[in-house]
C-alpha positions in Angstrom: 32.5 -88.5 -82.5 33.8 -85.6 -80.0 30.5 -84.1 -80.3 28.6 -86.5 -79.5 30.9 -87.3 -76.7 30.7 -83.8 -75.1 26.4 -84.1 -75.5 26.5 -87.5 -73.8 28.4 -86.1 -70.7 26.7 -82.4 -70.8 23.3 -84.5 -70.5 24.5 -86.3 -68.0 25.9 -83.4 -65.6 22.6 -82.3 -66.2 20.6 -85.3 -65.1 22.8 -85.8 -62.3 22.3 -82.0 -61.1 18.4 -82.8 -61.6 18.6 -86.1 -59.9 20.0 -84.6 -56.7 18.3 -83.1 -53.7 20.1 -80.2 -53.7 19.9 -79.6 -57.6 15.9 -79.9 -57.0 15.9 -77.0 -54.7 17.7 -74.5 -56.6 14.8 -75.2 -59.5 12.7 -74.4 -56.4 14.5 -71.4 -55.2 15.2 -70.4 -58.8 11.5 -70.8 -59.9 10.3 -69.6 -56.7 11.9 -66.1 -57.3 10.5 -65.6 -60.5 6.9 -66.3 -59.8 7.9 -63.9 -56.8 9.0 -60.9 -59.3 6.1 -61.9 -61.5 3.7 -61.6 -57.9 5.3 -58.2 -57.1 4.8 -56.6 -60.5 1.1 -58.2 -60.9 -0.1 -56.5 -57.5 1.4 -53.1 -58.5 -0.4 -53.4 -61.9 -3.7 -54.3 -59.8 -3.6 -51.2 -57.4 -4.2 -49.1 -60.9 -7.3 -50.1 -60.1 -7.6 -46.9 -57.6 -7.1 -44.4 -60.0 -9.9 -45.5 -62.5 -10.9 -47.3 -65.3 -9.3 -45.2 -68.1 -5.6 -45.8 -65.9 -6.7 -49.7 -65.3 -7.9 -50.2 -69.0 -4.6 -48.6 -70.3 -2.4 -50.6 -68.4 -3.9 -53.5 -69.3 -3.5 -51.9 -73.0 -0.1 -51.3 -72.7 0.9 -54.9 -71.5 -0.5 -56.3 -74.7 1.4 -53.7 -76.8 4.8 -54.3 -74.6 7.8 -54.6 -77.2 5.7 -52.9 -80.4 7.2 -52.1 -82.6 9.7 -54.9 -82.5 7.3 -57.2 -80.8 3.7 -58.0 -82.4 0.7 -57.8 -80.3 0.5 -59.5 -77.5 4.0 -61.3 -77.8 5.9 -60.0 -74.9 2.6 -61.1 -72.9 2.9 -64.6 -74.3 6.4 -64.5 -73.7 5.9 -64.2 -70.1 3.1 -66.6 -69.8 5.5 -69.1 -71.5 8.4 -68.4 -68.6 5.6 -68.5 -65.8 4.1 -71.9 -66.8 7.7 -73.2 -67.1 8.4 -72.0 -63.3 5.0 -73.1 -62.2 5.8 -76.8 -63.4 9.7 -76.9 -62.4 8.5 -75.4 -59.0 5.3 -77.9 -58.7 7.7 -80.9 -60.1 10.5 -80.3 -57.8 8.2 -79.6 -54.7 6.5 -82.9 -55.2 9.5 -85.2 -56.2 11.4 -83.6 -52.5 8.4 -84.5 -50.7 8.1 -88.0 -51.7 12.3 -88.0 -51.0 11.8 -86.5 -48.0 8.7 -89.3 -46.8 10.8 -91.9 -47.6 14.0 -90.9 -46.1 12.1 -89.8 -42.8 13.0 -92.4 -40.0 9.8 -92.9 -37.7 12.0 -92.4 -34.7 12.9 -88.8 -35.5 8.9 -87.6 -36.2 8.7 -85.6 -33.2 11.8 -83.7 -33.6 11.3 -83.0 -37.4 7.3 -82.3 -36.5 7.9 -78.3 -36.9 9.7 -79.1 -40.5 6.8 -81.4 -41.0 4.6 -78.5 -40.4 6.2 -76.3 -42.8 6.1 -78.8 -45.4 2.6 -79.5 -45.0 1.8 -75.9 -45.1 3.7 -75.3 -48.3 2.0 -78.7 -49.6 -1.5 -77.8 -49.2 -1.0 -74.0 -50.0 0.7 -75.3 -53.5 -2.7 -77.1 -54.3 -4.7 -74.1 -53.3 -2.7 -71.6 -55.6 -2.5 -74.5 -58.6 -6.7 -74.5 -58.5 -6.5 -70.7 -58.2 -4.3 -70.0 -60.9 -7.1 -72.2 -63.3 -9.9 -70.4 -61.8 -8.3 -66.7 -62.3 -7.4 -67.4 -65.8 -10.8 -68.8 -66.5 -12.4 -66.0 -65.0 -10.1 -62.9 -66.0 -8.3 -63.9 -69.2 -10.5 -66.5 -70.9 -13.9 -64.9 -69.4 -15.4 -68.2 -69.3 -16.4 -68.2 -65.8 -17.3 -64.6 -65.8 -20.9 -64.5 -66.8 -20.8 -60.4 -66.5 -17.9 -60.1 -68.5 -17.1 -57.2 -71.2 -14.8 -58.2 -73.6 -12.1 -55.8 -74.0 -13.0 -54.3 -70.3 -10.7 -55.3 -67.8 -11.8 -52.9 -64.9 -15.6 -54.0 -65.2 -14.0 -57.3 -65.7 -12.5 -57.1 -62.4 -15.4 -55.3 -60.7 -18.1 -58.2 -62.1 -15.8 -61.0 -60.4 -15.5 -59.1 -57.4 -19.3 -58.0 -57.0 -20.2 -62.0 -56.3 -18.9 -63.2 -52.5 -17.8 -66.5 -54.0 -15.0 -64.4 -56.1 -14.0 -62.5 -53.0 -14.0 -65.8 -50.9 -11.9 -67.2 -53.4 -9.5 -64.5 -54.4 -9.0 -63.8 -50.6 -8.3 -67.4 -49.4 -5.9 -67.7 -52.5 -3.9 -64.5 -51.3 -3.9 -65.8 -47.7 -2.0 -68.7 -49.3 0.1 -66.8 -51.5 1.3 -65.1 -48.2 2.1 -68.0 -46.4 3.7 -69.2 -49.2 6.3 -66.5 -50.2 7.1 -66.4 -46.2 8.5 -69.8 -45.8 9.5 -69.9 -49.4 11.6 -67.3 -49.5 13.3 -67.6 -46.4 14.3 -71.2 -48.0 15.2 -70.0 -51.4 17.5 -67.8 -49.7 19.2 -70.5 -47.9 19.7 -72.9 -50.7 20.8 -69.9 -53.1 23.3 -69.0 -50.6 22.2 -66.1 -49.0 21.5 -67.0 -45.6 23.7 -67.1 -42.3 22.9 -67.3 -38.6 24.5 -63.0 -39.3 21.6 -62.7 -41.8 19.0 -65.4 -40.8 16.7 -62.4 -38.6 16.9 -60.0 -41.3 16.1 -62.5 -44.0 12.9 -63.5 -42.0 11.7 -60.1 -41.2 12.5 -59.6 -45.1 9.9 -62.6 -46.0 7.4 -61.7 -43.3 7.6 -58.0 -44.8 6.8 -59.6 -48.7 4.4 -62.0 -47.5 2.4 -59.6 -45.5 2.5 -56.5 -48.2 1.8 -59.0 -51.0 -1.3 -60.1 -49.3 -2.3 -56.9 -48.2 -1.8 -55.7 -52.1 -3.6 -58.3 -53.5 -6.6 -58.4 -51.3 -7.3 -54.5 -51.3 -8.5 -54.6 -54.7 -11.6 -57.1 -53.9 -12.0 -55.1 -50.7 -12.2 -51.7 -52.1 -14.8 -53.5 -54.7 -16.7 -54.7 -52.0 -16.4 -51.6 -49.7 -17.6 -49.4 -53.0 -14.3 -47.6 -52.9 -14.1 -48.6 -56.4 -16.9 -48.7 -58.5 
């Protein structure tokens, strides 16, 4: 009986946190930081393409054997994928629910005073949709190789070149990376505020850091398709 009571109490507490606005913002902040960490690691891995096919293909092979012999082939990679999937879903659901809550609570007479906040919200919303669609395309293109007509299973270096040898592959990727930059620029600062890292004294530093992260991520990711287009990587 006591165990059942604790379960119900714990469940109610968790539900109360999730149902609260601050709870959803915390979920958004934490899941966003998880995805940001992945983006930084992914960007660094992508830049290995500048060191040649052996280096890049070796890195791709290492990802699949990470944790061996304790973990089986690709287990670590699948753990990362599951964590990312949970983070993406939690981020998207909490963002949608906060957006709906904000719309319902917004008084018409405050429309002009909230213009900047509304602009940021719209930018994040559309950026999130673009990124969601891009993730689907990116997985079908370079993970399952479904959309990559010149894909060669087991040769990631060649598959990246195949994608960025097409105008549409470059366009989709660069537009998505611009959305990533804008999302990180606003999201990092917002996450810092939600988690209590922001203050009047640190706001300027946090904004500079957010802008710097956004710029570095955009430049790092876009460097690969630009290098393929210009023949630097071939």
